[in-house]
LUMGU-657415 format. One record per residue (C-alpha): chain; residue in three letters; residue number from 0; x, y, z negated. Coordinates in steps of 0.05 Angstrom, whole numbers. Example, Ala and Ser with C-alpha at 12.3 -4.5 7.8 and 13.67 -1.06 7.14 Angstrom:
residues 2
  ch   aa    i      c1      c2      c3
   A  ALA    0     246     -90    -156
   A  SER    1     273     -21    -143
This chain:
residues 747
  ch   aa    i      c1      c2      c3
   A  UNK    0     550     279    -193
   A  UNK    1     527     284    -266
   A  UNK    2     487     219    -263
   A  UNK    3     509     192    -331
   A  UNK    4     499     259    -365
   A  UNK    5     428     263    -338
   A  UNK    6     405     191    -346
   A  UNK    7     451     164    -400
   A  UNK    8     473     108    -354
   A  UNK    9     529      97    -305
   A  UNK   10     505      97    -233
   A  UNK   11     501      35    -191
   A  UNK   12     535      34    -123
   A  UNK   13     470      46     -85
   A  UNK   14     454     106    -129
   A  UNK   15     522     137    -116
   A  UNK   16     515     125     -41
   A  UNK   17     445     155     -39
   A  UNK   18     473     219     -72
   A  UNK   19     530     223     -22
   A  UNK   20     485     215      39
   A  UNK   21     435     267      14
   A  UNK   22     491     315      -3
   A  UNK   23     511     310      70
   A  UNK   24     441     332      90
   A  UNK   25     422     263     116
   A  UNK   26     359     223     103
   A  UNK   27     358     155      69
   A  UNK   28     322      88      75
   A  UNK   29     337      52       9
   A  UNK   30     322     -22       0
   A  UNK   31     331     -46     -71
   A  UNK   32     296     -96    -117
   A  UNK   33     251     -81    -176
   A  UNK   34     288     -51    -236
   A  UNK   35     346     -25    -195
   A  UNK   36     336      49    -211
   A  UNK   37     310      74    -144
   A  UNK   38     275     132    -178
   A  UNK   39     339     157    -210
   A  UNK   40     375     148    -143
   A  UNK   41     334     204    -113
   A  UNK   42     316     248    -173
   A  UNK   43     387     261    -196
   A  UNK   44     408     288    -127
   A  UNK   45     345     331    -126
   A  UNK   46     364     362    -193
   A  UNK   47     434     379    -169
   A  UNK   48     422     397     -96
   A  UNK   49     354     433     -98
   A  UNK   50     353     501     -65
   A  UNK   51     419     486     -30
   A  UNK   52     418     424      13
   A  UNK   53     350     399     -11
   A  UNK   54     287     442     -17
   A  UNK   55     270     471     -85
   A  UNK   56     209     426     -91
   A  UNK   57     203     350     -90
   A  UNK   58     141     311     -71
   A  UNK   59     145     239     -92
   A  UNK   60      91     195     -59
   A  UNK   61      68     129     -88
   A  UNK   62      12      79     -72
   A  UNK   63     -24      76    -139
   A  UNK   64     -46     122    -196
   A  UNK   65     -15      78    -250
   A  UNK   66      52      82    -215
   A  UNK   67      45     158    -210
   A  UNK   68      33     162    -285
   A  UNK   69      93     117    -299
   A  UNK   70     142     151    -252
   A  UNK   71     122     222    -272
   A  UNK   72     132     205    -345
   A  UNK   73     199     172    -330
   A  UNK   74     224     231    -289
   A  UNK   75     203     280    -342
   A  UNK   76     255     249    -389
   A  UNK   77     310     274    -341
   A  UNK   78     279     339    -317
   A  UNK   79     302     389    -369
   A  UNK   80     272     456    -348
   A  UNK   81     247     427    -283
   A  UNK   82     171     424    -281
   A  UNK   83     144     354    -266
   A  UNK   84      70     344    -253
   A  UNK   85      27     285    -233
   A  UNK   86     -27     292    -180
   A  UNK   87     -81     240    -168
   A  UNK   88    -157     234    -175
   A  UNK   89    -157     230    -250
   A  UNK   90     -96     273    -265
   A  UNK   91    -100     338    -227
   A  UNK   92     -38     373    -254
   A  UNK   93     -14     406    -190
   A  UNK   94     -72     419    -143
   A  UNK   95     -31     466    -100
   A  UNK   96      31     422    -102
   A  UNK   97      67     481    -133
   A  UNK   98     106     446    -189
   A  UNK   99     181     436    -180
   A  UNK  100     168     361    -175
   A  UNK  101     100     333    -157
   A  UNK  102      90     258    -165
   A  UNK  103      27     240    -127
   A  UNK  104     -11     183     -94
   A  UNK  105       0     176     -19
   A  UNK  106     -73     194      -3
   A  UNK  107     -65     260     -42
   A  UNK  108      -2     276      -3
   A  UNK  109     -29     258      66
   A  UNK  110     -97     292      58
   A  UNK  111     -65     354      28
   A  UNK  112     -15     359      86
   A  UNK  113     -74     356     135
   A  UNK  114    -107     416     100
   A  UNK  115    -163     370      75
   A  UNK  116    -143     356       3
   A  UNK  117    -181     304     -37
   A  UNK  118    -183     343    -102
   A  UNK  119    -188     414     -79
   A  UNK  120    -241     454     -41
   A  UNK  121    -227     452      34
   A  UNK  122    -222     528      36
   A  UNK  123    -157     523      -3
   A  UNK  124    -126     467      38
   A  UNK  125     -70     505      72
   A  UNK  126     -37     521       5
   A  UNK  127     -16     450     -13
   A  UNK  128      -3     435      60
   A  UNK  129      50     490      63
   A  UNK  130      81     464      -1
   A  UNK  131      88     393      26
   A  UNK  132     114     417      93
   A  UNK  133     173     450      58
   A  UNK  134     189     397       5
   A  UNK  135     240     342      -6
   A  UNK  136     194     283      10
   A  UNK  137     204     215     -23
   A  UNK  138     161     156      -3
   A  UNK  139     168      99     -54
   A  UNK  140     141      27     -52
   A  UNK  141     130      37      23
   A  UNK  142     124     -38      33
   A  UNK  143      56     -31       0
   A  UNK  144      32      21      50
   A  UNK  145     -15      -3     105
   A  UNK  146      36     -13     162
   A  UNK  147     -11      14     216
   A  UNK  148     -38      72     176
   A  UNK  149      -7      96     111
   A  UNK  150      64      79     134
   A  UNK  151      53     111     202
   A  UNK  152      25     174     170
   A  UNK  153      87     177     126
   A  UNK  154     131     169     188
   A  UNK  155      94     227     221
   A  UNK  156     111     271     162
   A  UNK  157     183     245     162
   A  UNK  158     192     262     236
   A  UNK  159     170     333     221
   A  UNK  160     220     337     164
   A  UNK  161     272     312     214
   A  UNK  162     252     368     261
   A  UNK  163     259     419     205
   A  UNK  164     326     389     185
   A  UNK  165     303     372     114
   A  UNK  166     326     305      85
   A  UNK  167     274     254      63
   A  UNK  168     276     185      31
   A  UNK  169     239     120      42
   A  UNK  170     247      68     -13
   A  UNK  171     226      -5     -10
   A  UNK  172     238     -75     -36
   A  UNK  173     210    -117      20
   A  UNK  174     211     -84      89
   A  UNK  175     242    -128     144
   A  UNK  176     314    -114     163
   A  UNK  177     303    -102     237
   A  UNK  178     245     -56     223
   A  UNK  179     289     -13     178
   A  UNK  180     343     -11     230
   A  UNK  181     294      14     283
   A  UNK  182     267      66     234
   A  UNK  183     337      90     216
   A  UNK  184     354     100     290
   A  UNK  185     288     136     304
   A  UNK  186     292     182     243
   A  UNK  187     367     193     240
   A  UNK  188     369     162     171
   A  UNK  189     421     120     135
   A  UNK  190     403      51     108
   A  UNK  191     428      37      37
   A  UNK  192     423     -33       7
   A  UNK  193     428     -51     -66
   A  UNK  194     473    -109     -85
   A  UNK  195     441    -159    -134
   A  UNK  196     509    -177    -164
   A  UNK  197     518    -105    -187
   A  UNK  198     451    -103    -223
   A  UNK  199     455    -133    -293
   A  UNK  200     380    -142    -299
   A  UNK  201     379    -185    -236
   A  UNK  202     439    -227    -256
   A  UNK  203     405    -244    -322
   A  UNK  204     339    -262    -287
   A  UNK  205     328    -335    -271
   A  UNK  206     259    -344    -240
   A  UNK  207     242    -409    -205
   A  UNK  208     196    -406    -145
   A  UNK  209     149    -466    -142
   A  UNK  210     104    -476     -82
   A  UNK  211      39    -512    -100
   A  UNK  212      -1    -489     -40
   A  UNK  213     -39    -555     -32
   A  UNK  214     -74    -543     -98
   A  UNK  215    -125    -488    -114
   A  UNK  216    -120    -443    -175
   A  UNK  217    -171    -468    -226
   A  UNK  218    -186    -463    -300
   A  UNK  219    -160    -535    -309
   A  UNK  220     -91    -524    -278
   A  UNK  221     -84    -457    -313
   A  UNK  222     -96    -491    -380
   A  UNK  223     -48    -548    -361
   A  UNK  224      10    -502    -341
   A  UNK  225      -1    -457    -401
   A  UNK  226       0    -516    -448
   A  UNK  227      67    -538    -418
   A  UNK  228      95    -467    -418
   A  UNK  229      65    -428    -477
   A  UNK  230      83    -355    -482
   A  UNK  231      63    -298    -437
   A  UNK  232      20    -317    -377
   A  UNK  233      -3    -274    -318
   A  UNK  234     -54    -303    -269
   A  UNK  235     -61    -264    -203
   A  UNK  236    -122    -273    -158
   A  UNK  237    -135    -245     -88
   A  UNK  238    -207    -223    -102
   A  UNK  239    -244    -190    -159
   A  UNK  240    -297    -244    -159
   A  UNK  241    -246    -299    -168
   A  UNK  242    -212    -261    -225
   A  UNK  243    -278    -249    -261
   A  UNK  244    -299    -321    -251
   A  UNK  245    -234    -348    -281
   A  UNK  246    -238    -299    -339
   A  UNK  247    -309    -320    -356
   A  UNK  248    -289    -394    -354
   A  UNK  249    -226    -385    -395
   A  UNK  250    -241    -332    -447
   A  UNK  251    -267    -382    -497
   A  UNK  252    -218    -438    -479
   A  UNK  253    -150    -405    -482
   A  UNK  254    -114    -370    -539
   A  UNK  255     -97    -315    -545
   A  UNK  256    -161    -293    -510
   A  UNK  257    -145    -267    -440
   A  UNK  258    -149    -194    -419
   A  UNK  259    -179    -177    -351
   A  UNK  260    -163    -121    -303
   A  UNK  261    -182    -108    -231
   A  UNK  262    -202     -50    -186
   A  UNK  263    -275     -46    -208
   A  UNK  264    -266     -12    -275
   A  UNK  265    -282      60    -287
   A  UNK  266    -219     103    -292
   A  UNK  267    -225     114    -367
   A  UNK  268    -233      40    -382
   A  UNK  269    -179      21    -333
   A  UNK  270    -130      69    -366
   A  UNK  271    -147      39    -434
   A  UNK  272    -137     -32    -409
   A  UNK  273     -72     -15    -374
   A  UNK  274     -46      14    -438
   A  UNK  275     -64     -49    -476
   A  UNK  276     -32     -93    -422
   A  UNK  277      33     -53    -426
   A  UNK  278      32     -63    -501
   A  UNK  279      21    -138    -496
   A  UNK  280      67    -150    -437
   A  UNK  281     118     -95    -449
   A  UNK  282     189    -107    -470
   A  UNK  283     171    -102    -544
   A  UNK  284     104    -139    -539
   A  UNK  285      84    -204    -574
   A  UNK  286     110    -271    -551
   A  UNK  287      41    -296    -529
   A  UNK  288     -10    -261    -485
   A  UNK  289     -54    -279    -425
   A  UNK  290     -73    -233    -367
   A  UNK  291    -121    -248    -310
   A  UNK  292    -116    -197    -254
   A  UNK  293    -115    -181    -180
   A  UNK  294     -69    -141    -133
   A  UNK  295     -72     -82    -182
   A  UNK  296     -15    -114    -220
   A  UNK  297      33    -113    -161
   A  UNK  298      59     -43    -173
   A  UNK  299      56       9    -227
   A  UNK  300      59     -35    -289
   A  UNK  301     124     -45    -327
   A  UNK  302     104    -114    -354
   A  UNK  303     133    -184    -355
   A  UNK  304     112    -256    -368
   A  UNK  305     150    -322    -372
   A  UNK  306      98    -356    -327
   A  UNK  307      62    -325    -268
   A  UNK  308       9    -365    -230
   A  UNK  309     -15    -334    -166
   A  UNK  310     -58    -348    -106
   A  UNK  311     -23    -349     -38
   A  UNK  312     -15    -279     -10
   A  UNK  313      29    -246      43
   A  UNK  314     103    -252      25
   A  UNK  315     112    -179       7
   A  UNK  316      54    -183     -42
   A  UNK  317      81    -248     -72
   A  UNK  318     149    -216     -84
   A  UNK  319     115    -157    -119
   A  UNK  320      77    -207    -163
   A  UNK  321     141    -245    -176
   A  UNK  322     170    -180    -202
   A  UNK  323     125    -188    -263
   A  UNK  324     162    -253    -282
   A  UNK  325     222    -246    -328
   A  UNK  326     228    -173    -309
   A  UNK  327     282    -160    -361
   A  UNK  328     318    -226    -354
   A  UNK  329     310    -297    -378
   A  UNK  330     281    -361    -349
   A  UNK  331     212    -365    -319
   A  UNK  332     167    -398    -267
   A  UNK  333     131    -367    -209
   A  UNK  334      80    -416    -181
   A  UNK  335      41    -404    -117
   A  UNK  336     -27    -439    -106
   A  UNK  337     -66    -448     -42
   A  UNK  338    -130    -412     -21
   A  UNK  339    -191    -434      17
   A  UNK  340    -202    -365      47
   A  UNK  341    -150    -315      70
   A  UNK  342    -191    -254      51
   A  UNK  343    -173    -199      41
   A  UNK  344    -110    -211      81
   A  UNK  345     -96    -224     154
   A  UNK  346     -97    -297     172
   A  UNK  347     -33    -293     215
   A  UNK  348      10    -267     158
   A  UNK  349     -21    -316     109
   A  UNK  350      -8    -374     155
   A  UNK  351      65    -353     165
   A  UNK  352      75    -345      90
   A  UNK  353      43    -413      77
   A  UNK  354      86    -446     129
   A  UNK  355     150    -417     100
   A  UNK  356     132    -435      28
   A  UNK  357     114    -506      47
   A  UNK  358     186    -517      67
   A  UNK  359     217    -489       4
   A  UNK  360     237    -534     -54
   A  UNK  361     235    -506    -125
   A  UNK  362     293    -458    -129
   A  UNK  363     316    -394    -160
   A  UNK  364     282    -333    -130
   A  UNK  365     342    -290    -115
   A  UNK  366     344    -222     -80
   A  UNK  367     376    -255     -19
   A  UNK  368     320    -307     -16
   A  UNK  369     268    -252     -21
   A  UNK  370     299    -213      37
   A  UNK  371     307    -276      78
   A  UNK  372     234    -296      71
   A  UNK  373     211    -225      86
   A  UNK  374     252    -223     150
   A  UNK  375     229    -292     171
   A  UNK  376     154    -279     159
   A  UNK  377     146    -204     174
   A  UNK  378     195    -189     230
   A  UNK  379     144    -205     284
   A  UNK  380      88    -167     249
   A  UNK  381     131    -105     243
   A  UNK  382     166    -113     310
   A  UNK  383     129     -55     345
   A  UNK  384     112     -13     285
   A  UNK  385     177      26     282
   A  UNK  386     162      64     347
   A  UNK  387     122     128     356
   A  UNK  388      67      95     397
   A  UNK  389      47      54     336
   A  UNK  390      24     118     302
   A  UNK  391     -32     132     351
   A  UNK  392     -89     110     305
   A  UNK  393     -61     147     245
   A  UNK  394     -48     210     287
   A  UNK  395    -120     210     312
   A  UNK  396    -148     208     241
   A  UNK  397    -100     262     219
   A  UNK  398    -116     307     278
   A  UNK  399    -191     297     273
   A  UNK  400    -193     303     198
   A  UNK  401    -150     366     199
   A  UNK  402    -193     398     252
   A  UNK  403    -258     383     216
   A  UNK  404    -232     393     146
   A  UNK  405    -254     323     126
   A  UNK  406    -214     288      72
   A  UNK  407    -253     224      85
   A  UNK  408    -230     222     157
   A  UNK  409    -158     236     138
   A  UNK  410    -162     181      85
   A  UNK  411    -172     133     143
   A  UNK  412    -100     150     162
   A  UNK  413     -77     119      96
   A  UNK  414    -113      53      92
   A  UNK  415    -163      12     132
   A  UNK  416    -200     -18      73
   A  UNK  417    -249      39      77
   A  UNK  418    -283      39      10
   A  UNK  419    -346      69     -19
   A  UNK  420    -360      95     -89
   A  UNK  421    -416      64    -129
   A  UNK  422    -451      76    -195
   A  UNK  423    -512      48    -231
   A  UNK  424    -578      83    -247
   A  UNK  425    -654      72    -243
   A  UNK  426    -674     141    -218
   A  UNK  427    -616     184    -191
   A  UNK  428    -663     237    -165
   A  UNK  429    -680     256    -237
   A  UNK  430    -608     274    -251
   A  UNK  431    -604     333    -202
   A  UNK  432    -532     356    -191
   A  UNK  433    -510     314    -251
   A  UNK  434    -516     253    -206
   A  UNK  435    -446     272    -180
   A  UNK  436    -418     262    -250
   A  UNK  437    -442     190    -258
   A  UNK  438    -382     144    -272
   A  UNK  439    -359     112    -207
   A  UNK  440    -314      57    -181
   A  UNK  441    -296      35    -111
   A  UNK  442    -317     -26     -72
   A  UNK  443    -317     -46       2
   A  UNK  444    -378     -27      43
   A  UNK  445    -386    -101      61
   A  UNK  446    -394    -118     -12
   A  UNK  447    -453     -71     -20
   A  UNK  448    -483     -95      45
   A  UNK  449    -482    -167      20
   A  UNK  450    -518    -145     -43
   A  UNK  451    -572    -110      -3
   A  UNK  452    -578    -167      47
   A  UNK  453    -581    -224      -3
   A  UNK  454    -620    -192     -61
   A  UNK  455    -656    -135     -26
   A  UNK  456    -623     -90     -77
   A  UNK  457    -650     -20     -87
   A  UNK  458    -596      30     -68
   A  UNK  459    -592     105     -56
   A  UNK  460    -542     146     -16
   A  UNK  461    -519     210     -49
   A  UNK  462    -507     261       5
   A  UNK  463    -478     331      -1
   A  UNK  464    -501     383      49
   A  UNK  465    -445     433      43
   A  UNK  466    -442     496      86
   A  UNK  467    -373     505     117
   A  UNK  468    -364     573      83
   A  UNK  469    -391     553      14
   A  UNK  470    -354     503     -29
   A  UNK  471    -390     523     -93
   A  UNK  472    -465     514     -81
   A  UNK  473    -475     447     -46
   A  UNK  474    -544     417     -37
   A  UNK  475    -547     345     -61
   A  UNK  476    -596     296     -29
   A  UNK  477    -615     227     -57
   A  UNK  478    -634     183       2
   A  UNK  479    -662     112      -6
   A  UNK  480    -625      60      35
   A  UNK  481    -671      13      74
   A  UNK  482    -619     -21     118
   A  UNK  483    -547     -46     113
   A  UNK  484    -535      -5     176
   A  UNK  485    -540      57     133
   A  UNK  486    -479      39      91
   A  UNK  487    -419      80     113
   A  UNK  488    -347      84      88
   A  UNK  489    -324     141      42
   A  UNK  490    -395     154      16
   A  UNK  491    -425     152     -54
   A  UNK  492    -482     103     -70
   A  UNK  493    -523      89    -132
   A  UNK  494    -547      18    -145
   A  UNK  495    -610       5    -186
   A  UNK  496    -591     -26    -252
   A  UNK  497    -634     -87    -237
   A  UNK  498    -580    -108    -188
   A  UNK  499    -515     -87    -222
   A  UNK  500    -486     -80    -290
   A  UNK  501    -422     -54    -321
   A  UNK  502    -383     -74    -383
   A  UNK  503    -318     -48    -412
   A  UNK  504    -294    -120    -415
   A  UNK  505    -309    -145    -345
   A  UNK  506    -321     -81    -304
   A  UNK  507    -373     -76    -249
   A  UNK  508    -413    -140    -238
   A  UNK  509    -459    -142    -178
   A  UNK  510    -522    -186    -175
   A  UNK  511    -533    -182    -251
   A  UNK  512    -581    -133    -285
   A  UNK  513    -557     -82    -336
   A  UNK  514    -569     -13    -364
   A  UNK  515    -570      54    -326
   A  UNK  516    -505      93    -334
   A  UNK  517    -503     163    -362
   A  UNK  518    -469     222    -328
   A  UNK  519    -401     241    -353
   A  UNK  520    -383     311    -373
   A  UNK  521    -368     350    -310
   A  UNK  522    -296     371    -300
   A  UNK  523    -280     445    -291
   A  UNK  524    -278     461    -217
   A  UNK  525    -225     503    -183
   A  UNK  526    -235     576    -203
   A  UNK  527    -265     617    -147
   A  UNK  528    -217     674    -155
   A  UNK  529    -251     712     -99
   A  UNK  530    -312     718    -144
   A  UNK  531    -276     743    -206
   A  UNK  532    -279     817    -224
   A  UNK  533    -216     851    -200
   A  UNK  534    -194     922    -219
   A  UNK  535    -193     979    -169
   A  UNK  536    -134     977    -121
   A  UNK  537    -123    1016     -57
   A  UNK  538    -111     980      10
   A  UNK  539     -41    1008      14
   A  UNK  540     -24     988     -58
   A  UNK  541     -47     917     -47
   A  UNK  542      -5     911      17
   A  UNK  543      56     937     -20
   A  UNK  544      45     892     -80
   A  UNK  545      34     830     -37
   A  UNK  546      99     840       0
   A  UNK  547     134     853     -66
   A  UNK  548     110     786     -95
   A  UNK  549     134     750     -32
   A  UNK  550     203     782     -35
   A  UNK  551     212     770    -110
   A  UNK  552     178     704    -123
   A  UNK  553     162     664     -60
   A  UNK  554     222     677     -15
   A  UNK  555     276     660     -66
   A  UNK  556     250     589     -74
   A  UNK  557     230     580       0
   A  UNK  558     291     612      32
   A  UNK  559     319     545      54
   A  UNK  560     253     527      87
   A  UNK  561     250     592     126
   A  UNK  562     322     581     149
   A  UNK  563     306     511     173
   A  UNK  564     241     534     206
   A  UNK  565     279     589     244
   A  UNK  566     330     538     268
   A  UNK  567     275     489     290
   A  UNK  568     239     544     329
   A  UNK  569     304     571     357
   A  UNK  570     289     639     327
   A  UNK  571     327     689     285
   A  UNK  572     309     679     212
   A  UNK  573     299     754     200
   A  UNK  574     251     756     259
   A  UNK  575     208     703     225
   A  UNK  576     211     738     158
   A  UNK  577     190     803     190
   A  UNK  578     130     769     220
   A  UNK  579     112     741     151
   A  UNK  580     118     811     122
   A  UNK  581      72     837     178
   A  UNK  582      22     782     161
   A  UNK  583      24     803      88
   A  UNK  584      13     876     104
   A  UNK  585     -43     867     154
   A  UNK  586     -81     807     125
   A  UNK  587    -134     852      96
   A  UNK  588    -142     896     158
   A  UNK  589    -214     872     161
   A  UNK  590    -229     908      95
   A  UNK  591    -221     974     133
   A  UNK  592    -289     957     163
   A  UNK  593    -339    1013     149
   A  UNK  594    -389     965     116
   A  UNK  595    -336     937      69
   A  UNK  596    -311    1005      48
   A  UNK  597    -383    1031      38
   A  UNK  598    -398     974     -11
   A  UNK  599    -331     985     -45
   A  UNK  600    -351    1058     -59
   A  UNK  601    -291    1089     -25
   A  UNK  602    -278    1161     -42
   A  UNK  603    -207    1187     -32
   A  UNK  604    -172    1124      -9
   A  UNK  605    -187    1059      27
   A  UNK  606    -196    1003     -24
   A  UNK  607    -174     931     -24
   A  UNK  608    -206     916     -91
   A  UNK  609    -263     955    -121
   A  UNK  610    -281     923    -188
   A  UNK  611    -349     902    -160
   A  UNK  612    -331     834    -133
   A  UNK  613    -363     795    -191
   A  UNK  614    -432     825    -177
   A  UNK  615    -433     848    -105
   A  UNK  616    -428     806     -41
   A  UNK  617    -378     836       7
   A  UNK  618    -377     819      82
   A  UNK  619    -322     770     104
   A  UNK  620    -259     805     126
   A  UNK  621    -205     753     141
   A  UNK  622    -231     734     210
   A  UNK  623    -240     808     228
   A  UNK  624    -166     818     211
   A  UNK  625    -146     761     257
   A  UNK  626    -194     781     312
   A  UNK  627    -169     853     315
   A  UNK  628     -96     829     314
   A  UNK  629    -107     772     362
   A  UNK  630     -84     804     427
   A  UNK  631     -23     834     395
   A  UNK  632      -1     769     363
   A  UNK  633     -11     730     427
   A  UNK  634      23     780     472
   A  UNK  635      81     805     429
   A  UNK  636     104     742     394
   A  UNK  637     124     674     420
   A  UNK  638      64     629     428
   A  UNK  639      81     586     367
   A  UNK  640      93     644     320
   A  UNK  641      34     685     345
   A  UNK  642     -15     627     338
   A  UNK  643      11     609     269
   A  UNK  644       6     681     245
   A  UNK  645     -64     689     275
   A  UNK  646     -92     629     238
   A  UNK  647     -55     645     174
   A  UNK  648     -90     713     172
   A  UNK  649    -158     684     192
   A  UNK  650    -154     630     139
   A  UNK  651    -126     668      80
   A  UNK  652    -192     658      42
   A  UNK  653    -224     598      76
   A  UNK  654    -189     547     120
   A  UNK  655    -225     538     186
   A  UNK  656    -265     603     180
   A  UNK  657    -288     621     250
   A  UNK  658    -346     670     247
   A  UNK  659    -329     743     260
   A  UNK  660    -384     787     231
   A  UNK  661    -408     853     259
   A  UNK  662    -358     908     242
   A  UNK  663    -334     978     258
   A  UNK  664    -267    1002     234
   A  UNK  665    -270    1063     189
   A  UNK  666    -247    1132     212
   A  UNK  667    -175    1141     191
   A  UNK  668    -159    1067     189
   A  UNK  669    -104    1077     241
   A  UNK  670     -64    1126     198
   A  UNK  671     -73    1082     137
   A  UNK  672     -42    1022     171
   A  UNK  673      12    1061     207
   A  UNK  674      35    1095     143
   A  UNK  675      36    1030     104
   A  UNK  676      76     995     158
   A  UNK  677     127    1051     161
   A  UNK  678     141    1043      87
   A  UNK  679     149     967      88
   A  UNK  680     178     947     155
   A  UNK  681     210     976     217
   A  UNK  682     164     936     263
   A  UNK  683     132     983     314
   A  UNK  684      63     960     337
   A  UNK  685      37     976     407
   A  UNK  686     -24    1013     382
   A  UNK  687     -60    1012     449
   A  UNK  688     -84     941     435
   A  UNK  689    -132     965     382
   A  UNK  690    -174    1010     426
   A  UNK  691    -217     954     454
   A  UNK  692    -236     931     385
   A  UNK  693    -246     996     347
   A  UNK  694    -319    1002     367
   A  UNK  695    -335     927     363
   A  UNK  696    -405     915     336
   A  UNK  697    -431     848     362
   A  UNK  698    -418     787     318
   A  UNK  699    -375     734     352
   A  UNK  700    -329     676     337
   A  UNK  701    -255     664     340
   A  UNK  702    -234     626     403
   A  UNK  703    -208     569     359
   A  UNK  704    -222     547     288
   A  UNK  705    -157     511     272
   A  UNK  706     -88     500     301
   A  UNK  707     -78     431     333
   A  UNK  708     -47     384     282
   A  UNK  709      -8     347     336
   A  UNK  710      29     411     355
   A  UNK  711      80     399     301
   A  UNK  712     119     464     305
   A  UNK  713      57     508     307
   A  UNK  714      24     470     252
   A  UNK  715      85     472     207
   A  UNK  716      94     547     218
   A  UNK  717      19     557     204
   A  UNK  718      19     521     136
   A  UNK  719      85     553     114
   A  UNK  720      59     623     133
   A  UNK  721      -9     609     102
   A  UNK  722      20     586      36
   A  UNK  723      66     647      32
   A  UNK  724       8     694      46
   A  UNK  725     -43     661      -1
   A  UNK  726       5     653     -60
   A  UNK  727      31     725     -51
   A  UNK  728     -40     751     -46
   A  UNK  729     -64     713    -107
   A  UNK  730      -3     731    -149
   A  UNK  731      -9     805    -131
   A  UNK  732     -82     804    -151
   A  UNK  733     -67     765    -214
   A  UNK  734     -14     817    -233
   A  UNK  735     -64     872    -221
   A  UNK  736    -113     840    -270
   A  UNK  737     -59     827    -322
   A  UNK  738     -34     899    -319
   A  UNK  739    -105     925    -324
   A  UNK  740    -118     881    -385
   A  UNK  741     -54     907    -419
   A  UNK  742     -77     978    -408
   A  UNK  743    -145     964    -437
   A  UNK  744    -114     928    -497
   A  UNK  745     -71     988    -512
   A  UNK  746    -131    1034    -510
């Protein structure tokens, strides 16, 4: 292992062991404290084992955007020629998850795997899904995932990786020991533990845990403790309202003046504040600084203070907060204060944490003490969460969301604090489609309901009426809200500026009047490649070029995935590859429809591209291709392969397409297909199956719109086939346009 050559540091024992286990093709559950190099423990093996034992692509899932930014930047320092991209709501660097290493938020990974991506039109959803299904998956900071939702969704993906025989990694600081043991047994993974004595940064760190849970966090005791311990101070609250209240009370009383951050800042402001926080509290920052914050500080910020004052929270959250105290060594204090209300946490966990802390005398917060408290407090909570039945709720959201193509439903499989997006304006109807580009931040539905109930606030719902087959021309409705019963999760609402305000210093403040916000500049949407002008290409040429792209560009990087898929399905690998080639050749069979060819202006040859696409509307063809091939695929291939191929063809332009338009295959189509097949594959089709469909005229629908998510083998084959087809199709078309441009440039 070239660990030192890649990172410039000698590997710790847990990093060496992680490499060895992955090199044996096994999966890993790694428990290690903050600052122990968990990221390097998985990225170095990926660099050296990709395309051999590990897939050629890595997907690194994290709970927060800030952490994605930090980790992607850190990994890039080691990557060399390997392409590293970040993927979250404000940094869309790899929409199709096609980079060598994609560092993404968990909700991006889960929704994309369910073919309902958050940041991409639903019609394209099976492309990133196929990428994730064949990747080396790493789930980091998993102790921060909702244990009944996000963690369970991650385990569903991990079980599918286990079925495929592809290694994966879970990394944590604070999961209970017994829970990890149950997971390891279920997933066939190895548990690897970091040793505090082998980590210099932990040996140099001397943080004292002080339980002060009979006293509430207040401006007075903050000032008292800071006066006794001048330097860097971080104050962590459980709610935004408490953090804002303390900031307002302290900003004129404490020096240096505090900086405030919480979840209700717009992304641009939050990024600016985070950058300033990392400057002030980074390793080279000034000796004195004050931060007032919420849970947003728990992960994703490489910062440190000598004194951390926090409200009581579940033990795993407290340990994360404690990780911001003397992060790089030295002496510090971590003081926990009581709360009058358990919100937003569960009372049972808060009570257990309080009971444990009440028995602890001031002492050094060691790694062993952290693990001991986690086991004592969380073992009962996690007792039944390691078993498949615990994933029922998450599986329902995944299945329902995948079937309907709803990212908002799939998001429910990640977290239960179902949020809404809000903005501020006095007349959103006047903005037209620009209303969608108002700056937004997220709050809980209950928070907006309280505002409406208490102040009779004027609020509008912004609703998008989007046809299933049109992602590009949505109708936007602005609907006044007259009742709190009309507030639903995962929706967008605009609050009248008489009832809300926003400042770059304090963020969104509800119940206080302010100014209307202005729309931001709209971001460029995903290019609708189907609507671009494409040079003339015959049907046969396009089939040949699509297969060529697959053989030369897709298969070399996905060969391991196809090998593993064949083994999982108990099939010969070449059989599966021949089916993929058949899909590639016949995906545009529906273009041999007389109406399609008539619009294309066919003369001597059947066309796949006519040069008219930018200005002429062609009839849909993908569902016709699948409909005509349906009986053959069902009868001549195993059920799993046939169904996966059927949907891959039907969905090669729009996922969940189901309408089959009126069609009649052109005279001579039979010979065109037969001749093309004879050049590209030795598969012999039973041509009698086409006779019943040749004269089809009546519009109909496919029998199903989407493969069942819970059928793990069929779903995996579907997304792998779909991605191969769509990327090969797109690349072949792109090459056609590039070659045409070169010809015109020469002329």
